[in-house]
N, C-alpha and C positions, 0 to 999 in steps of 0.2 A: 459387500465384497471386501475380502481381505487383501486381494492383489488385483492389479490392473496392468494390462500391457498397452503401451503407447508407442507406436512405431516399433523400434527395435529394443526398447527398454521395458523392464518390469519394475513396478512400484508396489510397495507394501503399505497398508493402512497404518498411519501414525497418529493422526489427530482427528477424532470423530467430530461430526458437525455440531453435536450438542456442546462439546468443549469449546469449539470456536465461537458459537453463539453466546455462550456464557462470558467469554473474554470480550466480545464485541459489546455486550451490554455493560460490562464493568468499565471499559474505556469510555464509552459514551456517557456514563454517569459522571466520570471525572470532568469531561468536557462540559457537560451541563452545569456543573458547579462553577468551573472556571470562567465560563462565558455567560453566566447569569446576568441579565440586563443588557447584553450585547447582541449584535446581529451579524455574525461572521459569514464569510464566504467560504464554503467548503469547496476546495479545489482538488478533485479526484484525478489521479494519474492513471490514464488508460494504458493498456487494456486490463491489466491484472487486478486493479482495485475495484472494478465495477461491482462485483458481488459484495465485497466488504463494505463499500460505500453505501450501497442500497440498504444493507442491514444496519449499518452504523447510523445513517440519518433517520431511519425509522425509530431508533432509540433516543434520538435527541428531543428534548422538550423546549429548547431555545429556538427562536426564529432564526432561519438561515437561508442562504441561497446556495445552490449547487451548480458548479461549472466543471468542465473537464479539460484536461490538457493531455496530450499524448507525447511522451518522451520515451526513447528506447535506447537500451545499451546491451541487449541480449541477442545471441544467436545460438540456438540449440541449448546446451546446458552451461555455457560459459558467457561471461560478460565480455563484450568487445572492448570495454574501457573507453569507448567513444560514445558520447551522448548526443543524440540528434533531436532537435525540436521538430516534431512532426505536425502537431496542431497546437496553436498558441491560445492564449487567453483572449477571448473575444469581447468581454465586457469591461467597463471602466471599474477598476478595483482600487483606484487611488484613495488613500485615507481609510481603507477598510482593513479589518482584522481577517486574516486568512488562516484557514486550517487546511494544510496539505494532507490529503488522504492517500496513502501509498499501500500497496499490497505487502511488499517486503523490502526491508533495508538491509543491504549487504555492504558493498563498498562505500556507499553514500554518494558516489559520483553523480548519479541522476538527480538526487535532491540538491546537491551543491549547485548544479547547473540551473535547477528550478529556482533556487533562492536568488541566483544572479539575475534571472529573468524578472522575478518579482521585485527585487530591489530597484530595478529600472522603472517600475510602475508606481513609485511613491506610496507603497502600502503602509498602514499603521503598524502592523505586526504580522509575523508568520510563525506558526507552530506546526510541528510535524506529528501526524497520527499514523502509525503503521500497524497493520495487523500482525506482521511477523518482523522480528528484528534479530539479526545475527551479529551481536556486538564484537565477536572475534574477527569478523570480516571487515569491519569499518576501517576505511583507509584515510578518511578526511576528518577534520574537526567539525563535527556536526552533532547537535543535540537532538535526540529523538524524544520529544516532549511527552508523547502518549503512545508507548509501545503496548499493544494488546497482549502479545505473546513473545517471550524470548525463546529462541529455538537454537539448536546446534547447527553447525555448518554442514547441512545435508541438502541435496537438491530435492525440492518438493514440488508436487503438482496438486491441482484441485482447488476448489473454492476460489476460482478466478485465475490461478496460476497455471501455466501451461508448459508443455515440452513440445517445441516446434509446432505450436498451434493446436495441440490436442490436450484434453484433460481439464480445461477451464470449467466445464459444466459439472464436474464431480463435486458432490456436497461435502465430502470428507477430504482430508489432506493425506496424500500418499508420499512416501519417501522412496527415492531411487534405491533399488536393491543392489548390493555389491555382488556381482556375478563373476 
């Protein structure tokens, strides 16, 4: 499919699944090297990172645990600027190395809130791994340690990312068409 229609918007194919999977494998390779001999906790941010996290952890050769947290700052195609903790960390992560797995980093507000939550839990370290990163949109002082793909400031769907609940199941990534 070169185009998809979700609700009232049309999206055009921009990143094929094969290119995404190549980037996932490459970023997992970097994590494997950096965490050799360690046993980190992978903390995936739901909902958007579920597909990326699944493919990412399958490429890891290091022992790890996988947990999930749900934070949200989106409504439609715009960030609300207000981050809400919806589901928290349920296991004891004190003293552990954490790798936060995120689908996309734009403003950085969600991850800043996440780091505040993690700092209150006495973790050993926290690194950020994001499938997509929009450096021009970053509004806070935040280091993205493992960006799989640097992308322009376009609204995208697919491979876990949605538009008002639709499009997460798409294997490829699609960019909002300017109409």
